[in-house]
C-alpha positions in Angstrom: 129.6 80.6 102.7 129.4 80.3 106.5 128.4 84.0 106.8 125.3 83.6 104.7 123.0 82.1 107.4 124.0 84.8 109.9 123.2 87.5 107.3 119.8 86.1 106.6 118.6 85.1 110.0 116.5 88.2 110.3 114.0 86.6 107.8 112.9 84.2 110.6 114.2 85.7 113.8 112.8 89.0 114.9 113.0 90.3 118.4 113.3 93.5 120.3 115.1 96.4 118.5 117.6 98.3 120.5 116.6 101.9 119.9 120.3 102.8 119.5 120.2 101.0 116.2 118.2 103.9 114.7 121.1 106.2 115.5 123.2 107.0 112.4 125.2 110.2 112.3 125.5 110.1 108.5 121.8 109.7 108.0 121.0 112.1 110.9 118.7 109.5 112.3 117.9 108.3 115.8 114.9 106.9 117.8 113.1 110.2 117.7 113.3 110.4 113.9 112.2 106.7 113.7 109.2 107.4 116.0 108.1 110.0 113.4 109.0 108.0 110.3 107.6 104.5 111.2 103.9 105.3 111.4 104.0 107.2 108.2 106.0 104.4 106.5 103.6 101.8 107.7 100.7 103.8 106.2 102.5 104.4 102.9 103.4 100.8 102.5 100.0 99.6 103.5 98.5 101.6 100.6 100.6 99.9 98.0 98.9 97.5 95.6 102.2 96.2 94.3 104.8 95.3 96.9 107.9 94.8 94.8 111.2 96.5 95.4 110.6 99.4 92.9 107.1 100.2 94.3 108.3 100.1 97.9 111.3 102.3 97.2 109.2 104.8 95.3 106.7 105.0 98.2 109.5 105.5 100.7 111.2 108.2 98.6 107.8 110.0 98.2 107.3 109.8 101.9 110.7 111.4 102.5 109.6 114.3 100.3 106.3 114.6 102.1 107.9 114.7 105.5 110.7 117.0 104.5 113.3 114.3 105.4 116.3 112.9 103.5 115.7 109.6 101.7 118.4 108.0 103.9 116.6 108.9 107.1 113.4 107.1 105.9 115.2 104.1 104.4 117.5 103.6 107.4 114.7 103.7 109.9 112.5 101.3 107.9 115.3 98.8 107.3 116.1 98.7 111.0 112.4 98.3 111.8 112.1 95.5 109.3 115.2 93.5 110.3 116.2 94.6 113.8 119.8 94.5 112.4 122.4 97.2 111.8 123.7 95.4 108.7 121.7 93.5 106.1 122.4 92.2 102.6 120.2 94.9 101.0 118.3 98.1 101.8 114.8 98.8 103.1 112.9 98.2 99.9 114.8 94.9 99.2 114.1 93.7 102.7 110.5 94.6 102.5 110.1 92.7 99.2 111.8 89.7 100.8 109.6 89.7 103.8 106.4 90.4 101.9 103.7 93.0 102.6 102.0 91.3 105.6 105.2 90.5 107.5 106.7 94.0 106.7 103.6 95.8 108.0 103.6 93.6 111.1 107.2 94.4 111.8 106.8 98.1 111.2 103.8 98.1 113.6 105.8 96.2 116.2 108.8 98.5 115.9 106.5 101.6 116.1 104.8 100.2 119.3 108.2 99.5 120.8 109.3 103.1 120.3 106.1 104.4 121.9 106.6 102.2 125.0 
């Protein structure tokens, strides 16, 4: 039970993202991939009328196809951008649904700007 608050603190706390968090050998992801993915993900999610888990997931998978990337590359980068955490209790679409559309888009924009800096 004591682990639960630490696993959910990303809901309220959001700070700088270490670009190294985007690195994942299995997903073949890094900050360079994230810099390509995040603007496209932000646009794809902004276009959604429904912001539930299934809609967000479908939009991100469709984005992976459009960009010629693996689903995991997109989902990993988006989850890191949304939470600033390496480990979370769910994936990118679940985290987006928890945060809601407005906060998710704001966090994606902040993460994108941080990578450009």
